[in-house]
N, CA, C and O atoms as a GROMACS GRO file, in nm:
protein
  332
    1MET      N    1   1.404   0.021  -0.020
    1MET     CA    2   1.342   0.066   0.104
    1MET      C    3   1.447   0.058   0.215
    1MET      O    4   1.512  -0.045   0.231
    2PRO      N    5   1.464   0.165   0.291
    2PRO     CA    6   1.563   0.164   0.398
    2PRO      C    7   1.529   0.064   0.508
    2PRO      O    8   1.413   0.039   0.539
    3ASN      N    9   1.632   0.010   0.565
    3ASN     CA   10   1.617  -0.087   0.673
    3ASN      C   11   1.600  -0.012   0.805
    3ASN      O   12   1.678   0.077   0.838
    4ALA      N   13   1.496  -0.050   0.881
    4ALA     CA   14   1.468   0.017   1.008
    4ALA      C   15   1.584   0.006   1.106
    4ALA      O   16   1.614   0.100   1.179
    5ASP      N   17   1.650  -0.109   1.108
    5ASP     CA   18   1.764  -0.127   1.199
    5ASP      C   19   1.879  -0.033   1.163
    5ASP      O   20   1.947   0.019   1.251
    6ILE      N   21   1.901  -0.012   1.034
    6ILE     CA   22   2.009   0.077   0.990
    6ILE      C   23   1.978   0.220   1.034
    6ILE      O   24   2.066   0.292   1.081
    7ILE      N   25   1.851   0.261   1.017
    7ILE     CA   26   1.813   0.396   1.057
    7ILE      C   27   1.830   0.414   1.207
    7ILE      O   28   1.882   0.516   1.253
    8ARG      N   29   1.787   0.313   1.285
    8ARG     CA   30   1.800   0.321   1.430
    8ARG      C   31   1.949   0.328   1.468
    8ARG      O   32   1.986   0.407   1.555
    9ASN      N   33   2.032   0.247   1.403
    9ASN     CA   34   2.175   0.248   1.434
    9ASN      C   35   2.240   0.381   1.396
    9ASN      O   36   2.330   0.428   1.465
   10LYS      N   37   2.194   0.442   1.285
   10LYS     CA   38   2.246   0.573   1.248
   10LYS      C   39   2.211   0.676   1.353
   10LYS      O   40   2.293   0.761   1.389
   11PHE      N   41   2.086   0.669   1.403
   11PHE     CA   42   2.046   0.764   1.507
   11PHE      C   43   2.133   0.748   1.629
   11PHE      O   44   2.188   0.846   1.680
   12TRP      N   45   2.148   0.624   1.678
   12TRP     CA   46   2.228   0.602   1.797
   12TRP      C   47   2.375   0.627   1.769
   12TRP      O   48   2.451   0.661   1.860
   13GLY      N   49   2.417   0.612   1.642
   13GLY     CA   50   2.555   0.641   1.606
   13GLY      C   51   2.586   0.789   1.612
   13GLY      O   52   2.702   0.828   1.630
   14ASN      N   53   2.483   0.874   1.598
   14ASN     CA   54   2.502   1.018   1.604
   14ASN      C   55   2.517   1.068   1.748
   14ASN      O   56   2.558   1.182   1.770
   15ILE      N   57   2.484   0.985   1.843
   15ILE     CA   58   2.497   1.023   1.983
   15ILE      C   59   2.634   0.979   2.032
   15ILE      O   60   2.669   0.861   2.025
   16THR      N   61   2.711   1.074   2.080
   16THR     CA   62   2.847   1.042   2.123
   16THR      C   63   2.843   0.965   2.255
   16THR      O   64   2.743   0.967   2.327
   17ASP      N   65   2.954   0.899   2.284
   17ASP     CA   66   2.964   0.828   2.412
   17ASP      C   67   2.949   0.923   2.529
   17ASP      O   68   2.893   0.887   2.633
   18GLU      N   69   3.000   1.044   2.512
   18GLU     CA   70   2.990   1.144   2.619
   18GLU      C   71   2.843   1.179   2.645
   18GLU      O   72   2.800   1.187   2.760
   19GLU      N   73   2.767   1.202   2.536
   19GLU     CA   74   2.624   1.232   2.553
   19GLU      C   75   2.550   1.115   2.617
   19GLU      O   76   2.467   1.133   2.706
   20ARG      N   77   2.583   0.994   2.571
   20ARG     CA   78   2.517   0.876   2.624
   20ARG      C   79   2.548   0.858   2.772
   20ARG      O   80   2.459   0.827   2.852
   21SER      N   81   2.675   0.878   2.811
   21SER     CA   82   2.710   0.862   2.952
   21SER      C   83   2.646   0.973   3.036
   21SER      O   84   2.605   0.949   3.150
   22LYS      N   85   2.637   1.094   2.980
   22LYS     CA   86   2.570   1.203   3.051
   22LYS      C   87   2.423   1.169   3.069
   22LYS      O   88   2.366   1.190   3.176
   23PHE      N   89   2.361   1.118   2.964
   23PHE     CA   90   2.221   1.076   2.970
   23PHE      C   91   2.201   0.970   3.078
   23PHE      O   92   2.106   0.977   3.156
   24GLU      N   93   2.291   0.873   3.082
   24GLU     CA   94   2.280   0.767   3.182
   24GLU      C   95   2.301   0.821   3.323
   24GLU      O   96   2.232   0.779   3.416
   25ARG      N   97   2.396   0.914   3.340
   25ARG     CA   98   2.418   0.974   3.472
   25ARG      C   99   2.296   1.053   3.518
   25ARG      O  100   2.253   1.043   3.633
   26ILE      N  101   2.241   1.131   3.426
   26ILE     CA  102   2.123   1.211   3.461
   26ILE      C  103   2.008   1.119   3.498
   26ILE      O  104   1.938   1.141   3.597
   27TYR      N  105   1.990   1.016   3.418
   27TYR     CA  106   1.881   0.922   3.444
   27TYR      C  107   1.900   0.853   3.578
   27TYR      O  108   1.804   0.835   3.654
   28ALA      N  109   2.024   0.813   3.607
   28ALA     CA  110   2.052   0.747   3.734
   28ALA      C  111   2.026   0.842   3.851
   28ALA      O  112   1.975   0.802   3.955
   29SER      N  113   2.061   0.970   3.831
   29SER     CA  114   2.037   1.066   3.940
   29SER      C  115   1.887   1.088   3.961
   29SER      O  116   1.842   1.110   4.074
   30ILE      N  117   1.810   1.082   3.853
   30ILE     CA  118   1.665   1.093   3.868
   30ILE      C  119   1.611   0.973   3.944
   30ILE      O  120   1.523   0.986   4.029
   31LEU      N  121   1.664   0.858   3.912
   31LEU     CA  122   1.620   0.738   3.983
   31LEU      C  123   1.652   0.748   4.132
   31LEU      O  124   1.578   0.697   4.217
   32ASP      N  125   1.762   0.814   4.161
   32ASP     CA  126   1.799   0.835   4.301
   32ASP      C  127   1.731   0.958   4.359
   32ASP      O  128   1.757   0.996   4.474
   33LYS      N  129   1.642   1.020   4.280
   33LYS     CA  130   1.568   1.140   4.320
   33LYS      C  131   1.661   1.257   4.354
   33LYS      O  132   1.634   1.336   4.444
   34LYS      N  133   1.771   1.266   4.278
   34LYS     CA  134   1.864   1.376   4.300
   34LYS      C  135   1.870   1.469   4.178
   34LYS      O  136   1.944   1.566   4.180
   35GLY      N  137   1.792   1.440   4.072
   35GLY     CA  138   1.797   1.521   3.951
   35GLY      C  139   1.728   1.654   3.970
   35GLY      O  140   1.636   1.667   4.050
   36ASN      N  141   1.773   1.754   3.895
   36ASN     CA  142   1.706   1.884   3.902
   36ASN      C  143   1.617   1.901   3.779
   36ASN      O  144   1.615   1.815   3.691
   37LEU      N  145   1.544   2.010   3.774
   37LEU     CA  146   1.447   2.033   3.668
   37LEU      C  147   1.513   2.040   3.530
   37LEU      O  148   1.456   1.990   3.433
   38GLU      N  149   1.630   2.099   3.521
   38GLU     CA  150   1.700   2.109   3.393
   38GLU      C  151   1.740   1.970   3.342
   38GLU      O  152   1.728   1.941   3.223
   39ASP      N  153   1.786   1.885   3.432
   39ASP     CA  154   1.822   1.748   3.394
   39ASP      C  155   1.700   1.672   3.342
   39ASP      O  156   1.709   1.600   3.243
   40VAL      N  157   1.588   1.688   3.410
   40VAL     CA  158   1.465   1.622   3.368
   40VAL      C  159   1.424   1.671   3.230
   40VAL      O  160   1.382   1.592   3.146
   41SER      N  161   1.437   1.800   3.207
   41SER     CA  162   1.402   1.858   3.077
   41SER      C  163   1.491   1.801   2.966
   41SER      O  164   1.443   1.774   2.856
   42GLN      N  165   1.619   1.783   2.995
   42GLN     CA  166   1.711   1.727   2.896
   42GLN      C  167   1.671   1.585   2.861
   42GLN      O  168   1.672   1.547   2.744
   43ILE      N  169   1.638   1.507   2.960
   43ILE     CA  170   1.598   1.369   2.935
   43ILE      C  171   1.467   1.364   2.857
   43ILE      O  172   1.453   1.285   2.764
   44GLU      N  173   1.373   1.449   2.895
   44GLU     CA  174   1.246   1.453   2.823
   44GLU      C  175   1.267   1.487   2.676
   44GLU      O  176   1.205   1.426   2.589
   45GLU      N  177   1.354   1.583   2.648
   45GLU     CA  178   1.382   1.622   2.510
   45GLU      C  179   1.446   1.507   2.432
   45GLU      O  180   1.408   1.481   2.318
   46LYS      N  181   1.541   1.439   2.494
   46LYS     CA  182   1.607   1.327   2.428
   46LYS      C  183   1.506   1.214   2.403
   46LYS      O  184   1.509   1.150   2.297
   47LEU      N  185   1.419   1.190   2.498
   47LEU     CA  186   1.317   1.086   2.480
   47LEU      C  187   1.219   1.124   2.370
   47LEU      O  188   1.175   1.037   2.294
   48ARG      N  189   1.185   1.251   2.358
   48ARG     CA  190   1.099   1.296   2.247
   48ARG      C  191   1.166   1.267   2.113
   48ARG      O  192   1.100   1.221   2.019
   49GLU      N  193   1.295   1.295   2.104
   49GLU     CA  194   1.370   1.266   1.980
   49GLU      C  195   1.365   1.117   1.949
   49GLU      O  196   1.344   1.078   1.834
   50ILE      N  197   1.386   1.036   2.049
   50ILE     CA  198   1.385   0.890   2.030
   50ILE      C  199   1.247   0.846   1.982
   50ILE      O  200   1.237   0.763   1.892
   51ILE      N  201   1.142   0.900   2.042
   51ILE     CA  202   1.005   0.863   2.003
   51ILE      C  203   0.980   0.900   1.857
   51ILE      O  204   0.921   0.822   1.782
   52VAL      N  205   1.024   1.019   1.816
   52VAL     CA  206   1.005   1.062   1.677
   52VAL      C  207   1.076   0.966   1.582
   52VAL      O  208   1.019   0.926   1.480
   53HIS      N  209   1.198   0.928   1.616
   53HIS     CA  210   1.273   0.835   1.530
   53HIS      C  211   1.206   0.698   1.527
   53HIS      O  212   1.198   0.636   1.421
   54GLU      N  213   1.159   0.651   1.640
   54GLU     CA  214   1.092   0.521   1.644
   54GLU      C  215   0.963   0.524   1.562
   54GLU      O  216   0.933   0.427   1.493
   55GLU      N  217   0.887   0.633   1.568
   55GLU     CA  218   0.766   0.645   1.488
   55GLU      C  219   0.801   0.645   1.340
   55GLU      O  220   0.730   0.585   1.259
   56HIS      N  221   0.909   0.713   1.305
   56HIS     CA  222   0.954   0.715   1.165
   56HIS      C  223   0.992   0.574   1.119
   56HIS      O  224   0.959   0.532   1.008
   57ILE      N  225   1.061   0.503   1.204
   57ILE     CA  226   1.102   0.366   1.172
   57ILE      C  227   0.978   0.277   1.154
   57ILE      O  228   0.973   0.198   1.061
   58ARG      N  229   0.880   0.292   1.244
   58ARG     CA  230   0.756   0.213   1.231
   58ARG      C  231   0.685   0.245   1.100
   58ARG      O  232   0.634   0.154   1.033
   59ALA      N  233   0.681   0.373   1.063
   59ALA     CA  234   0.615   0.413   0.938
   59ALA      C  235   0.688   0.354   0.818
   59ALA      O  236   0.625   0.305   0.724
   60LEU      N  237   0.821   0.358   0.820
   60LEU     CA  238   0.898   0.298   0.711
   60LEU      C  239   0.874   0.148   0.702
   60LEU      O  240   0.857   0.094   0.592
   61ARG      N  241   0.871   0.082   0.815
   61ARG     CA  242   0.848  -0.062   0.818
   61ARG      C  243   0.709  -0.095   0.763
   61ARG      O  244   0.693  -0.188   0.684
   62GLN      N  245   0.608  -0.017   0.805
   62GLN     CA  246   0.471  -0.040   0.758
   62GLN      C  247   0.462  -0.017   0.608
   62GLN      O  248   0.398  -0.094   0.537
   63ASP      N  249   0.525   0.090   0.559
   63ASP     CA  250   0.525   0.119   0.416
   63ASP      C  251   0.590   0.005   0.338
   63ASP      O  252   0.539  -0.038   0.235
   64TYR      N  253   0.703  -0.043   0.387
   64TYR     CA  254   0.773  -0.154   0.323
   64TYR      C  255   0.685  -0.279   0.321
   64TYR      O  256   0.675  -0.346   0.218
   65GLU      N  257   0.621  -0.311   0.433
   65GLU     CA  258   0.536  -0.430   0.439
   65GLU      C  259   0.417  -0.416   0.344
   65GLU      O  260   0.377  -0.514   0.280
   66ASP      N  261   0.359  -0.296   0.334
   66ASP     CA  262   0.248  -0.274   0.242
   66ASP      C  263   0.291  -0.293   0.097
   66ASP      O  264   0.220  -0.356   0.019
   67LYS      N  265   0.406  -0.238   0.062
   67LYS     CA  266   0.457  -0.253  -0.075
   67LYS      C  267   0.490  -0.397  -0.106
   67LYS      O  268   0.463  -0.446  -0.216
   68LEU      N  269   0.548  -0.467  -0.010
   68LEU     CA  270   0.581  -0.608  -0.029
   68LEU      C  271   0.454  -0.690  -0.048
   68LEU      O  272   0.449  -0.777  -0.136
   69ARG      N  273   0.352  -0.663   0.032
   69ARG     CA  274   0.224  -0.732   0.020
   69ARG      C  275   0.163  -0.707  -0.118
   69ARG      O  276   0.113  -0.800  -0.182
   70SER      N  277   0.165  -0.582  -0.164
   70SER     CA  278   0.111  -0.547  -0.296
   70SER      C  279   0.188  -0.618  -0.407
   70SER      O  280   0.129  -0.669  -0.502
   71PHE      N  281   0.320  -0.621  -0.393
   71PHE     CA  282   0.402  -0.688  -0.494
   71PHE      C  283   0.371  -0.836  -0.501
   71PHE      O  284   0.354  -0.892  -0.610
   72LYS      N  285   0.362  -0.901  -0.386
   72LYS     CA  286   0.332  -1.044  -0.384
   72LYS      C  287   0.195  -1.071  -0.443
   72LYS      O  288   0.176  -1.170  -0.514
   73LEU      N  289   0.097  -0.984  -0.414
   73LEU     CA  290  -0.036  -1.000  -0.468
   73LEU      C  291  -0.034  -0.983  -0.620
   73LEU      O  292  -0.098  -1.062  -0.691
   74SER      N  293   0.036  -0.884  -0.670
   74SER     CA  294   0.043  -0.863  -0.815
   74SER      C  295   0.115  -0.979  -0.883
   74SER      O  296   0.077  -1.019  -0.993
   75GLU      N  297   0.217  -1.033  -0.819
   75GLU     CA  298   0.287  -1.150  -0.874
   75GLU      C  299   0.193  -1.271  -0.879
   75GLU      O  300   0.194  -1.346  -0.976
   76ALA      N  301   0.112  -1.288  -0.775
   76ALA     CA  302   0.018  -1.400  -0.772
   76ALA      C  303  -0.086  -1.384  -0.881
   76ALA      O  304  -0.122  -1.482  -0.946
   77VAL      N  305  -0.136  -1.264  -0.902
   77VAL     CA  306  -0.235  -1.238  -1.006
   77VAL      C  307  -0.174  -1.264  -1.144
   77VAL      O  308  -0.236  -1.328  -1.229
   78THR      N  309  -0.052  -1.214  -1.165
   78THR     CA  310   0.016  -1.234  -1.292
   78THR      C  311   0.038  -1.384  -1.319
   78THR      O  312   0.017  -1.431  -1.430
   79THR      N  313   0.080  -1.455  -1.218
   79THR     CA  314   0.105  -1.599  -1.233
   79THR      C  315  -0.025  -1.673  -1.263
   79THR      O  316  -0.027  -1.762  -1.348
   80SER      N  317  -0.132  -1.638  -1.195
   80SER     CA  318  -0.259  -1.708  -1.218
   80SER      C  319  -0.314  -1.677  -1.356
   80SER      O  320  -0.380  -1.763  -1.414
   81LYS      N  321  -0.290  -1.557  -1.410
   81LYS     CA  322  -0.336  -1.523  -1.544
   81LYS      C  323  -0.261  -1.603  -1.650
   81LYS      O  324  -0.318  -1.640  -1.753
   82ARG      N  325  -0.133  -1.630  -1.624
   82ARG     CA  326  -0.054  -1.709  -1.719
   82ARG      C  327  -0.099  -1.854  -1.725
   82ARG      O  328  -0.087  -1.920  -1.828
   83LEU      N  329  -0.151  -1.904  -1.612
   83LEU     CA  330  -0.195  -2.043  -1.609
   83LEU      C  331  -0.327  -2.053  -1.677
   83LEU      O  332  -0.384  -2.162  -1.686
   0.00000   0.00000   0.00000
């Protein structure tokens, strides 16, 4: 099962320093109320991508936890049958 942290790091690893600094500049300009509509749209799109990746990570984590729970339960049943 893939590790959620590794997936998150791969996603952030795909974003170049230039993109990240541009994102931070745009965000800072919005905070200063100097951003234009195109800048806001770019940030919204990037945030949508982040949300999709985070939802995917949550789903992977939940799937892993469910499988781990099932495995532990089956191990407990197997052990109790042997006794």
